[in-house]
C-alpha positions, 0 to 999 in steps of 0.5 A: 251476442257481444251484448250478452258476453258483456252482460254476463261479464258485468253480472259475474263481476258484481257477484264476485265483488259482493262474495268478497266483501261478505267474506272479508267482512266475516273474517274482519269482524269474526274469524280474525277479530283478534287481529282487527283489535290487536294486530299491532302486537304481531302475534302470533305468526300468520301466513300469506299464500300467493302465486304468481302467474306469468302470462303468455303473449299471443305467440305463446311466449312468456312475457318475462322470465321467472327470475325477473321477479325473484328479487321482488318475492324475497323483498316481500318475504322479508318485509312481511315477516319483519313488519307484520310476522306474516310468513309469505308462502307459495300456493300449490306445489311449492313454487312461487312462480309459474307460466300460465299455459292458458292463452290470455285475451288481449285485454288481459295482456294490455290492462289498466291501473287505477280506476281503469282496473276497476272497470276492467273487473266487469269486462273480459280482463277481470273475467280471465283473471278471476277464472284463472286464479290460484284459489278462492278468497284465501291465496292472492294471485299476481298476474304478470301482464305486458303493459298497464296504462297508468301504472306498473302494478295494480290491486283493487284491494280487498274486493279482489283476489288478484293483483297485476304487474307489468314487465316493468313492475316485476323488476322494481323490488317493492311493487309486489309487496306494495300490491299484496299489501293493497290486496290485504286492505291497506291504502296509499300513505303519502309518506315516502318511507311507508310501504304504501307510499304511491310511488316506486321510491317508497320505503318499508315502514309500517304504522301500527294500525296498518298492522291490524288492517293487514293481519285481519285480511282474509288472505292472512290466515293462521293455517 
C-alpha cells in the first residue's frame, strides 16, 4: 500500500509539472508575448492574485497569526506596483490571509527548501500543497509551515503554483515578495540591492529584463 501511494504521488507530481510547463510556455510565447518582449515598459497595469494559507499544527492551532505576515504583504504590494506596475490582489473573498482548516500531514508542516523542495513535490507534501491551492495556474498560494530545512521561504518557480514560508520567513518583510517573484519566473541575482538576492538583507531593485520575465508569467494577468 505505501508503495502504491508513493507511485501515485510521483505520477501526480510529473503530471502537474508537465501541465504547468505547457501553460507557462503558452502564456510567455502567445498570450503574454507583448510583455515577453516589452515588459520593461511596465505598461499597462497588470494583476497578480495570491492567497496566504496559514496551516494548523497537529493540535489544530494555527502556526502563526495573520498579523505576522501583514508587513510582508504590504511590502510586496508596494514593490510589485512600483517596480513592475503589477497590482497585488487577494484571490477569493477579499482577504489575503486565511487559516487552512484542513489538517495537514507532518510532511507539509516540516518541509524543505532548495533541491529538497523539488523532491517534496513528488511526495506527500507536494500533493497536499497542490490539492489545497487557492486556484489552478493563475493565482499563487503561499503556505505558512512550521519549519523548513535550509530556508525560511521557498518556491519551485514556474513549475509550481505555490510557495512556502516558515514562521520565521513570514516575519521577514522581503521573503514573501522574493518567493512570489520566483513563482513568476525570476531566479537569484548575486547583487544585494536586487529583490532576487538569495539572502534576507536584500534590496528591492530590479533589472529591466526582470520586468519582462515577471510580467509575462501566467500568474500575472490583465484581468
